[in-house]
N, C-alpha and C positions, 0 to 999 in steps of 0.2 A: 636759826635756820640758814641754809646756804644762800648767800645773796644772789647767786646765779639763777635761782629758781623763785625768787621773791614774787615775781609777777603772777605766779600761780597760787600763791598761799591763800588767798581768800576767794577762791573759785569753788563752784560746785564740784568740778573734776577733782580737785585736791581733796576735798571733804569725802568724796566717794571712794577714792583710792585709799585714803587714810583709814576709813571705817572698814574697808575690805581687808586691809592688812591687819587691823585689830582682830577681825574675826579669824583670819588664818592663823595668827599667832595664838589666840585663845584656844583654838581647836587643836593646836600642836602640829598643824600642818606646815608651819613656816617658822624658821628661827632667823631673826634679824642679826646680822653681823656688821651692818652699816647703819649709820644714824638714819632714823625714820625720815627726816626732812629731805635727805639726799635721795632716798629710794623714791619717795612720792614725787619730788621735783623732777627726777629723771624721767619717771613714767609719764607725768604730765607733759613734759616737753616732747617725748617721743610720740605720744598719742596726738598731741596737737599738730606736730609736723606731719604726721601720717594723714590726718584729716585734711590739712591744708593742701596736700599733694594729691588729695582724692583717692587714696588707697583704702 
């Protein structure tokens, strides 16, 4: 995994996003071109920052 996102790896948010991506890939709605850990970590970081800012 990407060390920059390690803090999110064992969180509920990480697991939820990972599972959601699994569903989208299985349905054929999404094709991943970037390693999954980077995608999930990026989304966790963005969502966490948005929540902290009260958006």
